[in-house]
N, C-alpha and C positions, 0 to 999 in steps of 0.2 A: 228829541228835537230841542234846541236851545231856545229858552223863552224866560221872561220874567214878568211878574204882575204884582202890583201893590194896590191894596184897597184899605180905606180907613173909614171909620164912622164914630160920630160923637153921640152920646146919650146922657141922660140925667145923672148917671152914676160915673161917667168918665169917658174914656176913649180907647178904641181898640184898633189895631192895625195888623193886617196880614201881609206878609211878604212871601212870594213863592217863586222859587228858581227851579228851572228844569233843564237838565243837560242830557247829552246822548247816553243811552244805555240800551243793551239788548232786551232787558226785562224792566218791569216796573218796580222800582225800589224807592221807598219813602222814608224820609227822616223828619222828626218834628222837634221843635223847641217851643215848649209850652210853659206858661206860668204854672207854679206848683199847684195852685188852687184849681187849675183847669186841666190837670193831667188826664182826668177821666174822659175828656173829649177826644182823646186820641183814636179810639176805636171807630167813633162816628166820622172823624175826619178821613180815616183810611177808606171807609166805604164810599164817601163822597168823592174822593180822588179816583178810586177804582172805577166809578161809573163814567168819569170824564176822560181818563187817560188809560192807554194800554201799554205804553213803554216809556222808559225815561228814568233818570234818577231825579227825584223830586225833594227839594229841601223846603220845608214849610216853617215859618216863624210867626208866632202870635205874641203880640205886645199888648199889654193892658195897663192903662194908667187911670187909676181911680181918682176922683176928685177928693180934696182934703176936707170937705165939709164935715164928713162924718168924724174926722179925727178931732174936731173942735169939742165934741161932746165926750168927756171921758167918764166912763163908768167905773165906780170904786166898789170894792168888796167891803161893805160897811161892817159885816160881822167880823172880818179878819182885822179891820182897823181897830175896832173896840177891843178886840182880844189883845192886840199888840200894845195898846195904851194901858190897859189893865195890868198886863204882865210887866210892862216897864215900871209902873207905879209900884208894884209889889217888890220888884228887885231893888228900886230905889230905897224903899222903906227898910228892907232887910239889910242893906248895905249902909243904912243911915247916911245916904248921900243924896241930898236933894238934887233933882235934875228935871230937865224938860225933854219932852219927845219932839224931835225935829219933823215938821211936816214933810219936807223933801226926803228925809230919811224914810219916812212911812211910805211915800210914793215909790221909793226904789225897792221896797220889800217885794219879793216875788209873790205875785197873785193879788197884790193890792189893786193894781190897775187891771180891770178885767177887759180882755179883747172883745171888740164888737164883732159879732158874726154877720158877715154880708150875705145878702141874698143873691147867690150866684146864678139862679135860674135865668133871669133876664140877660146876663152876661153870656151865658152858654148859648142861648138861643141866638143872640146877636152875632156871636162868633161863627156859628154854623152858617147863618145867612150870609155873612160877609165873606166866608170862605167860598161859597157857591159863586158869589160875584167875582172873586178873585180868580176862580178856576175858569169862568166864562172868559175873562179877560186873557188868561193864559192861553186858552184854546184858540182864541182869535189871533193872538201873536204867533202861536205855532201854525195856524193855518196860513198866515202870510209866508212864514218860513217854508212851509210844505210846498206852496206854489212855486217858490224859487227853486226848490230842490227838483220839483216835477220838470220844470223848464231845463234844468241842467241835465237830468236823466234823458229826456227826449233829444236833447242836443247830442249826447254821447251816443244814443241809438242811431241817430243820423250819421255819425262818424263811422260806426261799425258797419252800417249798411253800405257806405261808400267804399270801404275796404273790401267787403264781400263782393261788390260788383266788379271792382278792379281785379280781384283774384279770378273771378269766374271769366272775365273777358280774356284773361291771359292763358286760360287753361288749354285751348287749342294750340297756341304757340309753344307752351311748355312741353306738351305731348309730342308735337312734331320735332321739336328740338331733341327730346330725349331719344326718339326713335332714329333720327339722323345720326346722332352721336354714337349709339350702338351699332348701326349699320356701317358707319365709317371704321369703327374699331374692328368689326368682323371682316371687313374687306382687307384690312391690313394683315390679317392672319394668313399664314402660308399653309397651314394644315387644313385638311378638309373638315367640314362640320355639317351637321344635320340641320338644314334650313327650316324644316318643319318643327323640330325641337326648339330652335331658336325663336320661331314665331310664338310658340307656346310660352316660352320664358318671357317674351316681350309682353304678352297678355297678362301673365301673372304679375310682372313688375308693374304694369300700368295700373292693375287693380290695387296693389299695395299703395301706389302713389296717388290714387284717385281721391280727390277731396270734395267731390260733388255732394256727398252726403253731409259732410261737415258744414259746407256752405248752406245747404238747405236748412239744416237744424239752426244755424245762426239766424237765418231769415225768420225761421219760426219763432225763435226766442225774442227777436226784435219785435215781431208783431204781438206776441203775448205780453211783453213788457208794456207796450203802448196801450194795450187793452187793459191791463191791470192798473195803469196809472189814471185811467178814466173812471175807475170805480170810486165809490164814496165811503166804502168800509175800510177796515184795517187791512193793509196789503203788505206790511213790512216782512212777514215771514215768507210769503209768496215770492217777493222780490228777492229775499235772501237766496231761495232755492234757484231762481232764475240766474242769479249772478254765478252761482256754482256751475250751472249748465253752460253758461257763456264761457267761463274759464276753461271747462273741460274741452269744448269744441275748439277753442283757440289753441290749446296745448296740442291737440291731435292735428290740427291744421299745420302747426309748426313742425311737428315731428314727421309728418308725411312729405312735406315740401322739400324739393331739391332745387328750387328756384330762389334766388337771393330776394327778388322783389316780394314773392309770396311769403317768404319767412319774415321780411320786414313788416309786411301787412299783419302777420299773425302776432308779432310782438306789439305792433300799434294797437291792435284789438285788445290784447291783454292789459295794455296800459289804460285804455278807455274803460275796460271792465273793472279794473281795480279802483279807478276814480268813482265809478258808479257804486261799487261795493261799499266804499267809505261813507257815501252819502245815504245809502239804503239803510245803514245802521241807525239813522236818525228818524226813520219813518215807522209809524205804528203798523 
């Protein structure tokens, strides 16, 4: 389900920002962009997201900006500096060329300026806490989107139900017209025929074209879909299965039909089912 959340926090050591984007996906797929110093957090972040989300492609970006106060205090490797000065003096003496050591040159020498180790513990803790806040906001956004999708699915169920009622209402007329058409054709025949055998064939033909069972199943699937949409747990996979069943009954209804209006209703039902199926992919 499409959603976005952004959360930020300031601390004495700097600022952190989480940005989370979720888009439609049949399974849960996670991607992370973390600062190199915080790559070890990925496993904990995956666990936190798995507890909150069941489906979707989730992209998570963590940005950390440290304050520059620590950078004002430069730590020097005094032993290395003393060694460099001594070695420079020895070389100058051997070459009989007096010279001076440049302070900036010393600072550029690898290892002279020691890197200050940061305490990443507070940063990691803050990052995980802020991630949970961002996930809560994301879930809220997804909940709003879910309510909209639920309304759309119920509206499509109502549409399918109307088509089922229309087809069921036409069944007596369709059966009568089929019988009259066959009777008229038989009356036009000049050769003798076995009326009892004809009646048997009419019964067989009526059974082949009978769509009562398909209509009953469609009504059952509509009722089950409405029931599933009222549940509070993950229902995406169950709805996936129901969409397959809807489509199967609509196909059978169309293949059995010899009535243009019934055929049109079968096509319209398939269109509604396809619209539902596309949205169901967004539901956990």
